[in-house]
KOLSE-34196 format. One record per residue (C-alpha): x, y, z; residue number from 0. Coordinates in steps of 0.2 Angstrom, whole numbers, plus 5000, padded with zeros to 4 digits. Layout:
<sites>
(site (X; Y; Z); NUM)
...
</sites>
This chain:
<sites>
(site (5334; 5238; 5005); 0)
(site (5352; 5236; 5010); 1)
(site (5364; 5229; 4997); 2)
(site (5362; 5226; 4978); 3)
(site (5344; 5221; 4975); 4)
(site (5341; 5206; 4964); 5)
(site (5326; 5214; 4955); 6)
(site (5322; 5232; 4951); 7)
(site (5303; 5234; 4950); 8)
(site (5299; 5248; 4939); 9)
(site (5281; 5255; 4941); 10)
(site (5273; 5267; 4929); 11)
(site (5259; 5278; 4935); 12)
(site (5248; 5291; 4926); 13)
(site (5233; 5295; 4938); 14)
(site (5222; 5280; 4943); 15)
(site (5227; 5282; 4961); 16)
(site (5214; 5269; 4967); 17)
(site (5223; 5256; 4956); 18)
(site (5240; 5261; 4962); 19)
(site (5235; 5259; 4980); 20)
(site (5229; 5242; 4977); 21)
(site (5245; 5237; 4968); 22)
(site (5256; 5244; 4982); 23)
(site (5246; 5235; 4995); 24)
(site (5248; 5219; 4986); 25)
(site (5266; 5222; 4983); 26)
(site (5270; 5225; 5001); 27)
(site (5260; 5210; 5006); 28)
(site (5266; 5197; 4994); 29)
(site (5284; 5202; 4989); 30)
(site (5299; 5193; 4998); 31)
(site (5312; 5194; 4985); 32)
(site (5326; 5206; 4987); 33)
(site (5321; 5221; 4977); 34)
(site (5320; 5240; 4974); 35)
(site (5305; 5250; 4969); 36)
(site (5307; 5263; 4955); 37)
(site (5291; 5273; 4951); 38)
(site (5290; 5284; 4936); 39)
(site (5275; 5296; 4936); 40)
(site (5269; 5303; 4920); 41)
(site (5261; 5319; 4926); 42)
(site (5248; 5313; 4938); 43)
(site (5236; 5326; 4945); 44)
(site (5224; 5316; 4956); 45)
(site (5234; 5314; 4972); 46)
(site (5245; 5300; 4965); 47)
(site (5261; 5310; 4967); 48)
(site (5257; 5314; 4985); 49)
(site (5254; 5295; 4988); 50)
(site (5271; 5290; 4980); 51)
(site (5280; 5303; 4990); 52)
(site (5275; 5294; 5006); 53)
(site (5283; 5278; 5000); 54)
(site (5299; 5273; 5010); 55)
(site (5314; 5268; 5000); 56)
(site (5307; 5270; 4983); 57)
(site (5316; 5280; 4969); 58)
(site (5304; 5292; 4962); 59)
(site (5305; 5300; 4945); 60)
(site (5292; 5314; 4942); 61)
(site (5288; 5319; 4924); 62)
(site (5279; 5335; 4922); 63)
(site (5268; 5327; 4908); 64)
(site (5265; 5310; 4900); 65)
(site (5280; 5305; 4891); 66)
(site (5273; 5288; 4887); 67)
(site (5276; 5270; 4894); 68)
(site (5292; 5267; 4883); 69)
(site (5301; 5282; 4889); 70)
(site (5295; 5279; 4907); 71)
(site (5303; 5261; 4906); 72)
(site (5319; 5268; 4899); 73)
(site (5320; 5281; 4913); 74)
(site (5317; 5268; 4926); 75)
(site (5330; 5256; 4919); 76)
(site (5343; 5270; 4919); 77)
(site (5341; 5271; 4938); 78)
(site (5340; 5252; 4941); 79)
(site (5353; 5242; 4950); 80)
(site (5345; 5225; 4950); 81)
(site (5350; 5209; 4940); 82)
(site (5333; 5208; 4933); 83)
(site (5320; 5221; 4929); 84)
(site (5301; 5218; 4933); 85)
(site (5291; 5230; 4923); 86)
(site (5274; 5233; 4930); 87)
(site (5258; 5244; 4926); 88)
(site (5249; 5252; 4941); 89)
(site (5233; 5242; 4938); 90)
(site (5239; 5225; 4943); 91)
(site (5237; 5215; 4959); 92)
(site (5251; 5203; 4963); 93)
(site (5249; 5187; 4972); 94)
(site (5258; 5176; 4985); 95)
(site (5276; 5171; 4979); 96)
(site (5273; 5180; 4963); 97)
(site (5291; 5187; 4961); 98)
(site (5299; 5172; 4969); 99)
(site (5291; 5161; 4955); 100)
(site (5295; 5173; 4941); 101)
(site (5314; 5173; 4946); 102)
(site (5314; 5155; 4949); 103)
(site (5308; 5152; 4931); 104)
(site (5320; 5164; 4924); 105)
(site (5335; 5156; 4933); 106)
(site (5330; 5138; 4926); 107)
(site (5345; 5131; 4917); 108)
(site (5338; 5132; 4899); 109)
(site (5346; 5131; 4882); 110)
(site (5343; 5143; 4874); 111)
(site (5342; 5155; 4890); 112)
(site (5326; 5162; 4896); 113)
(site (5325; 5181; 4893); 114)
(site (5307; 5186; 4898); 115)
(site (5295; 5178; 4910); 116)
(site (5277; 5183; 4913); 117)
(site (5263; 5176; 4925); 118)
(site (5246; 5170; 4920); 119)
(site (5233; 5183; 4918); 120)
(site (5215; 5185; 4911); 121)
(site (5213; 5172; 4897); 122)
(site (5199; 5164; 4888); 123)
(site (5209; 5147; 4889); 124)
(site (5209; 5147; 4908); 125)
(site (5193; 5142; 4918); 126)
(site (5186; 5152; 4933); 127)
(site (5188; 5141; 4948); 128)
(site (5170; 5144; 4954); 129)
(site (5161; 5146; 4937); 130)
(site (5169; 5131; 4928); 131)
(site (5158; 5134; 4912); 132)
(site (5166; 5151; 4910); 133)
(site (5184; 5157; 4907); 134)
(site (5191; 5170; 4919); 135)
(site (5191; 5182; 4904); 136)
(site (5173; 5179; 4901); 137)
(site (5168; 5182; 4919); 138)
(site (5179; 5198; 4920); 139)
(site (5171; 5204; 4904); 140)
(site (5154; 5202; 4911); 141)
(site (5158; 5212; 4926); 142)
(site (5165; 5226; 4915); 143)
(site (5150; 5227; 4904); 144)
(site (5138; 5228; 4919); 145)
(site (5145; 5245; 4923); 146)
(site (5142; 5242; 4942); 147)
(site (5161; 5244; 4947); 148)
(site (5167; 5260; 4938); 149)
(site (5180; 5268; 4949); 150)
(site (5180; 5254; 4962); 151)
(site (5192; 5241; 4957); 152)
(site (5193; 5233; 4974); 153)
(site (5174; 5229; 4973); 154)
(site (5176; 5223; 4956); 155)
(site (5190; 5211; 4961); 156)
(site (5180; 5205; 4976); 157)
(site (5165; 5201; 4964); 158)
(site (5177; 5192; 4952); 159)
(site (5184; 5181; 4966); 160)
(site (5167; 5178; 4975); 161)
(site (5164; 5169; 4986); 162)
(site (5182; 5170; 4993); 163)
(site (5195; 5182; 4995); 164)
(site (5209; 5186; 4981); 165)
(site (5222; 5175; 4990); 166)
(site (5211; 5160; 4990); 167)
(site (5204; 5163; 4973); 168)
(site (5222; 5162; 4966); 169)
(site (5226; 5146; 4975); 170)
(site (5210; 5138; 4968); 171)
(site (5213; 5145; 4951); 172)
(site (5230; 5138; 4949); 173)
(site (5224; 5121; 4956); 174)
(site (5209; 5120; 4945); 175)
(site (5218; 5124; 4929); 176)
(site (5234; 5115; 4932); 177)
(site (5241; 5122; 4916); 178)
(site (5258; 5120; 4909); 179)
(site (5271; 5134; 4907); 180)
(site (5273; 5139; 4889); 181)
(site (5287; 5144; 4878); 182)
(site (5280; 5157; 4866); 183)
(site (5284; 5158; 4847); 184)
(site (5291; 5176; 4846); 185)
(site (5287; 5183; 4834); 186)
(site (5272; 5182; 4831); 187)
(site (5267; 5179; 4849); 188)
(site (5271; 5190; 4864); 189)
(site (5267; 5192; 4883); 190)
(site (5258; 5208; 4888); 191)
(site (5269; 5221; 4897); 192)
(site (5258; 5224; 4912); 193)
(site (5270; 5212; 4922); 194)
(site (5285; 5205; 4915); 195)
(site (5302; 5200; 4922); 196)
(site (5316; 5204; 4910); 197)
(site (5335; 5199; 4910); 198)
(site (5343; 5216; 4911); 199)
(site (5360; 5210; 4903); 200)
(site (5351; 5203; 4888); 201)
(site (5340; 5218; 4886); 202)
(site (5356; 5229; 4886); 203)
(site (5364; 5218; 4874); 204)
(site (5349; 5220; 4862); 205)
(site (5349; 5238; 4863); 206)
(site (5336; 5242; 4876); 207)
(site (5319; 5248; 4873); 208)
(site (5315; 5256; 4856); 209)
(site (5304; 5270; 4853); 210)
(site (5288; 5266; 4843); 211)
(site (5279; 5282; 4835); 212)
(site (5276; 5294; 4850); 213)
(site (5278; 5280; 4862); 214)
(site (5262; 5284; 4872); 215)
(site (5254; 5267; 4871); 216)
(site (5256; 5250; 4863); 217)
(site (5268; 5240; 4854); 218)
(site (5283; 5240; 4867); 219)
(site (5279; 5223; 4874); 220)
(site (5277; 5215; 4857); 221)
(site (5293; 5223; 4850); 222)
(site (5304; 5217; 4865); 223)
(site (5297; 5199; 4865); 224)
(site (5300; 5198; 4846); 225)
(site (5318; 5205; 4848); 226)
(site (5322; 5193; 4862); 227)
(site (5314; 5178; 4852); 228)
(site (5323; 5183; 4836); 229)
(site (5340; 5184; 4845); 230)
(site (5337; 5166; 4851); 231)
(site (5331; 5169; 4869); 232)
(site (5315; 5161; 4876); 233)
(site (5300; 5170; 4881); 234)
(site (5290; 5161; 4894); 235)
(site (5273; 5162; 4902); 236)
(site (5274; 5152; 4918); 237)
(site (5258; 5143; 4925); 238)
(site (5265; 5144; 4943); 239)
(site (5258; 5161; 4947); 240)
(site (5244; 5173; 4943); 241)
(site (5244; 5192; 4943); 242)
(site (5227; 5201; 4940); 243)
(site (5227; 5215; 4927); 244)
(site (5212; 5227; 4927); 245)
(site (5217; 5231; 4909); 246)
(site (5218; 5249; 4901); 247)
(site (5214; 5258; 4918); 248)
(site (5226; 5273; 4915); 249)
(site (5221; 5274; 4897); 250)
(site (5202; 5274; 4902); 251)
(site (5205; 5286; 4917); 252)
(site (5214; 5299; 4906); 253)
(site (5203; 5297; 4891); 254)
(site (5217; 5292; 4879); 255)
(site (5211; 5285; 4862); 256)
(site (5219; 5268; 4865); 257)
(site (5214; 5261; 4848); 258)
(site (5222; 5276; 4839); 259)
(site (5239; 5276; 4849); 260)
(site (5239; 5257; 4848); 261)
(site (5237; 5257; 4829); 262)
(site (5250; 5271; 4827); 263)
(site (5263; 5260; 4836); 264)
(site (5258; 5245; 4826); 265)
(site (5261; 5254; 4810); 266)
(site (5279; 5258; 4815); 267)
(site (5281; 5240; 4822); 268)
(site (5274; 5232; 4806); 269)
(site (5285; 5242; 4795); 270)
(site (5301; 5237; 4804); 271)
(site (5296; 5219; 4805); 272)
(site (5287; 5217; 4789); 273)
(site (5300; 5205; 4780); 274)
(site (5301; 5194; 4795); 275)
(site (5282; 5193; 4797); 276)
(site (5279; 5189; 4779); 277)
(site (5292; 5175; 4781); 278)
(site (5281; 5168; 4795); 279)
(site (5265; 5169; 4786); 280)
(site (5273; 5160; 4771); 281)
(site (5279; 5147; 4782); 282)
(site (5263; 5144; 4790); 283)
(site (5254; 5144; 4774); 284)
(site (5266; 5131; 4767); 285)
(site (5262; 5120; 4782); 286)
(site (5244; 5119; 4776); 287)
(site (5237; 5132; 4788); 288)
(site (5224; 5144; 4780); 289)
(site (5224; 5163; 4782); 290)
(site (5208; 5163; 4793); 291)
(site (5215; 5150; 4805); 292)
(site (5232; 5160; 4806); 293)
(site (5223; 5176; 4809); 294)
(site (5212; 5168; 4823); 295)
(site (5227; 5160; 4831); 296)
(site (5239; 5175; 4832); 297)
(site (5233; 5192; 4836); 298)
(site (5248; 5202; 4829); 299)
(site (5247; 5192; 4813); 300)
(site (5229; 5196; 4811); 301)
(site (5233; 5215; 4814); 302)
(site (5248; 5213; 4802); 303)
(site (5236; 5206; 4788); 304)
(site (5224; 5221; 4791); 305)
(site (5239; 5233; 4789); 306)
(site (5245; 5225; 4773); 307)
(site (5241; 5232; 4756); 308)
(site (5228; 5220; 4748); 309)
(site (5239; 5217; 4733); 310)
(site (5253; 5212; 4745); 311)
(site (5242; 5200; 4754); 312)
(site (5236; 5192; 4738); 313)
(site (5254; 5190; 4733); 314)
(site (5258; 5182; 4749); 315)
(site (5243; 5170; 4748); 316)
(site (5248; 5165; 4730); 317)
(site (5266; 5162; 4735); 318)
(site (5259; 5151; 4750); 319)
(site (5249; 5140; 4737); 320)
(site (5265; 5138; 4726); 321)
(site (5276; 5133; 4741); 322)
(site (5264; 5119; 4747); 323)
(site (5261; 5113; 4729); 324)
(site (5243; 5119; 4726); 325)
(site (5237; 5123; 4709); 326)
(site (5234; 5141; 4705); 327)
</sites>
């Protein structure tokens, strides 16, 4: 694209060619904002590289082996020219005006400034437009458990959107839910990194992406949201657009032990953020919240509590009682 692009879209691939094809089709169809496409491939062997080499005007970075999503993001950012960075996984399908909406949300005059914006995705709090008694996450999980769509994401997406096409589904979904955009409490909240728009200048000011463990999988989206939030920048989930995420497709396709790598990254994350997370726990306990409610409301606090030594957790709970005036 001529001139300096407004957005640098950084796509990470590692096999999963059928998902990559779906993403690229939706990207070409629904993206109107001035942008450049940077693709970082982590050693694909299933024809993905040949597919990528056919792309016009895309910057291609080919790693001989999987160096992990964090390193791939860093490589893409180093080659980027855009004012904003849109970091995407290959197993998403974007929708009409998706990037226009993310950019417009980012550019809202806000105090403090917005640093990260994410779209709506699968959630248990959002209802399916044609099955109103079920959340969209419940419907998707049912399709996944059926086992009828392995290796055929297009058929699975069609079943999810039935009886209409994806375009109509997204319009009806947004109309049905009419939810509000939300400012997240970071930490402990975060937005998933499958599709996020990031202010490049702020990211550079905060030191860019940090390596967590071996960086193969997990924790990078959490860490960047927490760092932005701690520095005083807003992290927003806009309710004005939806991007579908198939979830963990490359991990499953490549037989990566997702739980192992995710926990490995979380251990590094929790060690680094331990003091801050303890403060958050104590604050919530002082407000009268119980540990069960806190764990059910905040995924990362739940995992942090699991990571803590039992004696440390008991000490935190006792301090929480004292701070709210309970008798021990």
